[in-house]
PAMI-486538 format. One record per atom (N, C-alpha, C): x, y, z. Coordinates in steps of 0.001 Angstrom, whole numbers, plus 500000, padded with zeros to 6 digits. Layout:
<recs>
XYZ/...
</recs>
This chain:
<recs>
013230678986473026/014268678863472199/015621679028473728/015781679683474648/017069679594475701/016415678326476070/015077678108477319/014149677009478032/014813675740477288/014440675411475689/014382674219474521/015874674377474883/017066674795474742/018233674795475082/018734674115476091/018801674803477267/018102674285479041/018184672615479041/016246671875478289/015983670907478483/017255670538477838/017606670324476937/018507669559476229/019907669425476399/020398670089476963/021211670225477964/021539669167478936/020247669630479503/019774668366480584/019919667279480675/018889666209479043/018621665248478509/019944664669478583/021026665749477305/022463665284477222/023170664694478828/023511665551479403/023748665694480381/023383663855481634/021898664123481832/021446662294482364/022072661411481600/022339661631479852/021860659987478720/023301660275479160/024384660809479452/025730660521479699/025452659416481252/025290660317482099/025432659588483563/024373658430483921/024053658429482793/023973657548482262/024510655540481409/024850656021481229/025658655641479803/026970654857480908/026534656080482108/027962654932483498/027541654134484097/026041654345484926/025853653448485582/026239651971485880/025505651474484428/026104650320484995/028107649381484995/028465650371484449/029787649812484692/030134650428486621/029183651758486976/029656651386488238/028881650534489264/027603650120488673/027353649216489193/028138647931489647/029179646919488663/029815646084488858/031271646775489229/031375647815490204/032473648276490880/031645647964492244/030335648370492482/030555648057493417/030377646949493746/029170646022493105/029506644735493200/030592643747493854/031798644191492940/032761644004492814/033528643783494414/033797645356494871/033450646122495908/032767645576497591/032061645127497351/030564644134498131/031084642549497995/031287641785497009/031471640729497233/033375640887497757/034221642000497334/035624641513498323/035518642096499924/034387642369500016/034078643149501392/033871641898501977/032811641554501857/032104639785501649/033076638530502667/034209638697500921/034993638065501468/036063638245502488/035903639359503074/037061639835504180/036265639567505605/034676640144505657/033615639841506410/033954638012507367/033738637041506269/033707636057506034/035164635257506537/036690635605505840/038234635634506610/038382636089508234/037663637301508190/037781638155510019/036649636527510612/035175636345509966/034872635470510495/035984633566511454/036842633783509830/036966632064510689/038777632278510422/038936633659511191/040584634215511434/040191633330513087/042089632149513008/042019631491514620/042610631814514403/043774632740514786/044750633351515730/044755634971515617/046122635957515556/046224637178515724/046883637357514461/047748636636513103/047570636983511997/046773637148511281/045890636842511402/044286636099510473/044207637154510659/043980638045511865/042409639128512198/043841640174511243/044670640526511735/045809641318511245/045802641751509633/046188640338509272/045201640228507223/043961640764506553/043676640646507388/042374641012506905/042151642882507258/042969642925507997/042977644729508872/044233645845507654/044875644676507849/045774644650505874/045302644771504752/044432644138504953/043527644197503002/042367645486503167/042191645905505055/041645647235504315/041941648234504373/043174648450504506/044032649196505250/043918649865503701/044525648703503132/045900648789501633/043990648968500892/043265648856500717/041931649062500466/041519650519500296/041826650917501634/041357652650501826/040838652677502334/039476651892503155/038749651272504317/038856652405505966/040030652103506397/041085651697507467/042361652353506982/041936653524508155/044378653885508527/044719652256508341/046119653382507706/047386651468507299/047694651620509233/047915650177509028/048485650281510359/049599650082510540/050570650516511689/052372650894511811/052699649874510355/052537648332510866/053905647487510073/053037647809508943/053771647223507942/053536647397506925/052867645646506126/053132644781507182/052563643426506879/052199642183507925/051566641628508169/050906641172509132/052029639594508728/052681638582510615/053135637565509431/052887635856509099/053344636231508504/052136634731506983/051800633689507659/050218632882507317/050391631963508253/050266630912506534/049784630396506979/050061628774505859/048577628174506255/047909628012504765/047195627393504196/047425626118505728/045700625596505322/046091624413505990/046111623026505645/046523622583505978/046519620974505127/046378619782506255/045640618807505081/044794617617505637/045288616812503852/045223615625504860/046100614615504281/044110613915504388/043760613490503621/042009612979502814/042228611325503126/041193610625503565/041302609580503246/041262609043502382/041438609079501019/042081608057500241/043390608407500072/044481609212501036/046231609359500763/046746611125499633/045445611892499501/045700612583498718/046197614212499837/046414614582499067/047732615693499476/045697617757499304/044904617499500356/044316618425500333/044937619923500702/044850620981500363/045362622579501003/043705623039500825/043279623981502337/042743624935502015/043558626104502699/042330626685502321/042936628696502134/042065629251503001/043037630089504085/041757630035505337/041162632117504917/042795632668503909/041896634102503988/042960634177502861/041895635188501902/042389635899500843/043375635555500132/044312635871501273/046130635806500819/046574634441500817/045848633671501398/045911631515501085/045268631141500014/044002632460500161/043372631518498654/044049631759497865/044988633158496920/045283633097496085/047172632509495945/047340632176497188/048520630941497319/047637629679496669/046621629832497322/046477627719496840/046686627520495337/045485628444495544/044699628630493996/046002628923492943/046798629352492974/047245630141491703/049195629588491769/049294629570493411/051115628851494144/051368627337493895/049957626663494792/050377625599494819/049810624436494434/048883625511493794/048382624420492701/048294624554491646/048804622994491178/048482623063489728/047833622772488930/047891622998487159/046493623010486579/046452621378486751/046348620810486898/045523619235486713/044797619000488278/044827619622489210/044941619511490437/043291620081490698/042472619582491434/040811619842491981/040934621385492413/040037621785492096/039733622886492506/038338623344493275/038762624134494867/036661623531495167/036611624985495886/035561625131496074/034664626203496753/033213626003497056/033272626496498408/031858627087498224/030787627584497629/030057627558496609/028788628351495274/028179629023495834/028683630669495944/027724631719495256/027833632559496944/029062632610497757/028825632962498890/030578632760499192/030974633430500646/032755633974500192/033056632751500625/034461632089500747/035081630696501937/036367630578500994/036668629749501396/038200628972501357/037843628481499546/039246628899499088/039357628138497973/040338627008498425/039838625537498185/040845623966498025/040767622962497112/042357623065497652/043316621996496282/043322620909496774/042923619966496322/043605618466495782/044396618412494606/045868618296495932/045992617484494666/046561615602493997/045973616242493125/045894614371492010/047195614157492078/048387614212491148/049726613752490970/048995612712489797/047972613187489618/047708612742487364/046444611512488690/046818611450489502/045831610402489809/044280610547489834/042943609624489533/041380610162489519/041441610160491147/040485611426491454/040017611757492933/038617610576493084/039030609920494091/037720609637494856/036691610132495368/035301609700495090/034096610194495810/034571611189497228/034967609829497704/035316609783499155/036250611404499600/037083611421498769/038077612359498855/037308613846498609/036677613923496766/036290614406496572/035258615016497824/034265614550498503/033419614439499629/034354615383500427/035199614873500598/036342615405502127/036301616781501980/037033617676500818/036798618137500404/036231619153499935/034487618354499628/034045619785499150/033284620301500793/033468619512502160/033161618954502880/033834620687503865/035497620399503572/036060621894504100/036510622608503633/035521623108502178/035567624378501502/033681624493502237/033068624317502419/031902624691502904/032262624988503840/032566624508504937/032969624624506576/033992626535506632/034422626197505570/034934627121506039/034556628438505194/033619628872505085/033036629549504293/031787630205504732/031256631585503976/030053632226504248/028312630978505194/028917629892504657/027246628922504371/028122627609505608/028814628297506353/028787627041507053/028288626760508395/027250627403508552/026259627037509452/024651626892508700/024803626780507649/023700626876506913/022847625593506944/023859624354507668/023226622939507350/024084621825506196/023895622715505303/024584622341504598/024909622717503317/025586623374501937/026185624069501207/026364623246499507/026438624055498359/026250624194497037/028474623467497148/028833623199496247/030338623649496223/030253623653494695/031579624397493556/031311624084492661/033029623718492260/033256622305492059/035188622236492035/035305622477490049/036229622063490041/036346621892488664/038188621475488249/038752621521487418/040261621693487170/040376622745487734/041962622883488638/042538624305488264/042788625294487393/043162624605486090/043549625558484759/041986626035484675/040957625956485367/039768626567484547/039824627716485267/040410627987486419/040117629017487816/041055630495487502/040215631275486743/040935632676486416/041191633055487559/041752634168487810/042266635874488241/041039636833488086/040302637068488269/038866638454488212/040134639653488354/039429640291487305/039671641626486679/040335642142487924/039512642500488706/039475643833489810/041013643297490498/041582642377490252/042754642394490785/043373641916492686/041631641813493016/041840641317494058/041958639604494882/042688639391495700/043853638778496398/042300637364496481/042987636658496038/041204635525496378/040283635637495033/040279636498494173/038602636244493103/038359636066491584/038354635123491642/038549634610490409/037238634321489605/036985633422488669/035982633727488058/036327631733486898/035432631554486730/035793630191486434/035291630035484645/035365629329483988/035582628716482642/034971627741482438/035281626795483763/034084624891483859/033906624350484476/032905624459485451/032348623322486773/031278622510487262/031706622356488582/030533621415488892/030175621493489874/029078621003490044/028815621349491924/028807620298492546/028533620484493950/027500618676494497/027696619532495817/026142619023497186/025320619667497565/026333618405498482/026805619197499580/027419618722500980/026930619536501985/026560618566503199/025968618589504682/027356620119505689/027072620535506193/028203621351506797/028230621032508271/027565620391508396/027357620035510520/028085618275510729/028803617874509636/029635617120510068/030735617048510447/
</recs>
């Protein structure tokens, strides 16, 4: 009888632990996505403020000790004029991605991101105009070249209206999900 109770107790403990596993896997996946984005941010960092931004993010997440300064000096997202006269904004790290997507982009602007890899959020300021294919391809190439897929020769780029981009529940800067999207493939070596 005592043996039976012990086996039943072990069974209940294992069943309770198994119920927690999917949630833990989801948390680990979110952390991995966050760390992969920071790795890409670091690879694309062009100056000391970009590197300091990654260090601050790691410190805020508890991966490294906090640096003596509280925040790195802010850097501005990259601004590019398209061949058709549209303004294109490119976030070069997680904070700039957040700023470009949710502060600079309006609901009717076009949003782009390399599909399935960490990288830049790109906004094409439409100001109510139809975006020509040449601008769409230029913006997609910027998204691909500022992503982990930049050395692959080609990359799939997701695009949608900014209104279809929502913040991820994890609350990490720059992490989003899309409610609707289209994709196109562009070369990354141009």
